[in-house]
N, C-alpha and C positions, 0 to 999 in steps of 0.2 A: 504494500500500500504506500503510495508516494506521500511522504511527509514534507510539507512545503511551507513557505513563508505565508504570512497573512495576506499579502498582496496576491500571490499566486493562487491561494485558496479562494479569495474573492473572485479572481479572474475565471477560475474554473466554474464557479457558480454562475457568473454572469453570461458566459458563453453558452451554458446549458448543455455542454457535451460531456460533462463529468459529474458524477455523484460525489457528495462529500459526506463525511461523518464527523460528529462532534459530541462531546458529553453533554448530558442534561441533568436535571435534578432527579430524574427517575432512572432511565436506562439510556445508553448511547443511541443517537439518532442517525438514520440514513436520510439524506436530504437532497432536494433539488428545487430550482425555481418552479412555481406552480405550473407554468405552461409546459414544463418538461417532466411532469410527474410520471408519465408513462415509463420513463427510465427506471424508476423505483420498482414498479410492478414487474418489469422484465428482470431486473437484477435479483429480486427476491423470489421470483416465480410465484407472485402473490395473486390469488384469485381476485377478479374484478369486483366481486361483491364485498370485499373488505376495503373500505375507503381509507384514504390517508388523512393526516391531521395537518392543518395549517398552523404553523408556529410563528410567533412574532415576539419582538422585544417589549411591546406594550399593547394595551387594548386598542388605542387609537389606530394602530397599524392594521388591525383586523376588521374594524367596522366597515370599511368599503366592501368587504367580501360577505357581509352579513345583511340579510333582509329583515323583515319583521316590522312591527308598528312601533311608534314612539313609546307607547305604554309598555310593550314587551321589552324594548331596549332598556328602559328604566329598571325593570326587574333583573335583567341580565347583568346590568352594570353593578347592581347591588351584590350579586353573587361574585362577580369578577373582583370587586373591591375587597371582598372578604377572603377570597382564596387565591388570587393572582398577585404576584407571580407564584406559581405553585403547581402541584400535581393533579390538576383537574382539567379535563377536556370537556368543553361544552359543545354539543351538537345542536346547531341552530339553523334556521332557514337561510339558504344561500342566496346571495345577490346574483345578478347576471354577470358580475365580474369574475366569478369563480370558474376556472377551466373545468370542463366536464371530466378531464383526466383525473381529478382528485377523487371523484366519487362517480365512476362511470355508469353504474346501474341505478343510482338515485341522486342525480345532480341537484335536487331541490334542497339538500342539506349539506352543511359543512361543519366539520369538527375543528375547533379552534382552541389554542392554548398559549399561555405566556409562561415560560419555564423560569424557575427560581435557581438559576445557575450562572455564575459570572462569565464563563467562556461562551456559553450559549447566548447570553444576553448581548455580549459584545459582537459576536458574529451576526446575530439577527438584526442588531441596530445598523450594521453596515450593509447587509444584503437586502433588508426588507423581509416580509413574510416568506417562509419556505414550506414546501410540502415535505412532510416528515413521516417517519415510521421507525419502528425498532430496527436495529441493524442485525438482521438474521434472515435465513431462508424461511419462507412461509411455512408455518407449522412446526418449526424447530424452536428451541428455547432462545430467548433473547441473549445476544452476546454482550458480555459485560466489560471486556478489556480491549484495548487497542490491538493487542496481539491476536486475540480471537477474530477480530474484525479483519485484520490484515490477512489472515489465513483464508477467510471465506470470501473476501472482496478485495483482491489484490490491486485493483485499479482505482479504488475509491480514494479521494484526497482527504488527508487529515492534516492538522496543524503540527508543525515541528515543535519540539519542546522549546519554550521560550519565545515562540512566535508572537505571543500577545503580551502586552504590558499595560499596566494601569487599568486592569479589569475592574468592573464595579464591585464594591464591597458587599456582595450578597453571597448566598450559599455557593460553594464551589465544589461540592461533593455530590455523588449520585447515590440514591437509596437502593437501586436495584429492583424497586417495586414499580410496576407500570402506573400510569396515571389512571384515576377514576374517570370513566366516560359517562356523561349524563346528557340525555337528549331532552330538549324542551318539547312538551306535549301539548302546549296551549294553555294549561293551567298550572303546570308544575313539571317536575323532572322525573324521567325514567332512567334508572341506572342500567346502562348497557354492559359496563364492566366495573366491578368493584376493585379499586386500587388503593392508593395511598391516602385518599381523602374520602371522608364519609359525608355524603350530602343527603338531606332528607328527600324521600321520594314523594310524588303526588299520591294522595289517598283516593 
């Protein structure tokens, strides 16, 4: 797996012809620009019915990709303010800006998250929102170390040691536990995957 400078890492993201991997507060991510999300499905051999997550450095970066009413957004903002940055993925109505490649079989929804991890935050602040998923072959356990990722995805770009400086003073470790995934059902949340965060479900 090529370990590169921050500049070359960003260049790989922007050209869209290379996947990248970086640590998050949960498990390492495999990522690409949203319009190149099909590269992730191909590399992971991932079924199209399993959508990707759009990850960003802050909520404001994600809103253009989210639909819904003003009243709904107000409710979502309250949840985001409580749990973000953190290990909660919210599945919300998608705007027409979302490439269908993120959720090929149901493009009406989009999963969004803001990670609580210094390296991920600095990368996402520079790249803008990225399509992400765990760094592993579909159906296999999530890879936890750069060595494991290198063995399975030898062409994916990662940052060389010391490539980043002055990272934000927030969490810089990974829990190894996937994010909780909660879908908005109109009046409350349905938990699609229980992970690191406990969120009340709609009754």
